[in-house]
C-alpha positions in Angstrom: 196.2 3.5 -6.0 192.4 3.7 -6.2 191.9 2.9 -2.5 194.5 5.6 -1.6 192.9 8.1 -4.0 189.4 7.4 -2.5 190.7 7.8 1.0 192.7 11.0 0.4 189.8 12.6 -1.6 187.3 11.6 1.1 189.6 13.1 3.8 189.7 16.4 1.9 186.1 16.6 0.7 186.9 16.0 -3.0 185.2 13.6 -5.3 187.6 10.8 -6.5 185.6 10.5 -9.7 186.4 14.2 -10.4 190.1 13.6 -9.7 190.1 10.8 -12.2 188.4 13.0 -14.8 191.1 15.7 -14.3 193.9 13.2 -15.2 191.8 11.0 -17.5 192.3 7.9 -15.3 190.2 4.8 -15.1 189.3 2.9 -12.0 191.6 -0.1 -11.4 189.9 -3.4 -11.8 192.1 -6.2 -10.4 192.5 -9.4 -12.4 192.6 -11.5 -9.3 191.0 -11.1 -5.9 194.4 -11.1 -4.1 195.3 -7.9 -6.0 192.3 -6.1 -4.5 193.8 -6.1 -1.0 196.6 -3.6 -0.8 199.7 -4.0 1.4 199.2 -1.5 4.3 202.7 0.0 3.8 202.2 0.5 0.1 198.8 2.1 0.7 200.3 4.5 3.2 203.1 5.4 0.9 200.8 6.1 -2.1 198.5 8.2 0.2 201.6 10.2 1.2 202.5 10.8 -2.4 199.0 11.8 -3.3 198.9 14.2 -0.4 202.2 15.8 -1.6 200.7 16.2 -5.0 197.5 17.7 -3.5 199.6 20.1 -1.5 202.0 20.7 -4.4 205.0 19.5 -2.4 207.5 17.5 -4.5 
């Protein structure tokens, strides 16, 4: 989610740290290195969901 959030915010000129403050979210810190590399399909899906939220389309 963090990678998707960073990318969506960067694409729209918004600071991801500010977005996290709005929803009181923390940066995800993976327990294992393998968890730090997202599946491309999952990343795309999460980005789409974040964009829908940003555009207020449910």
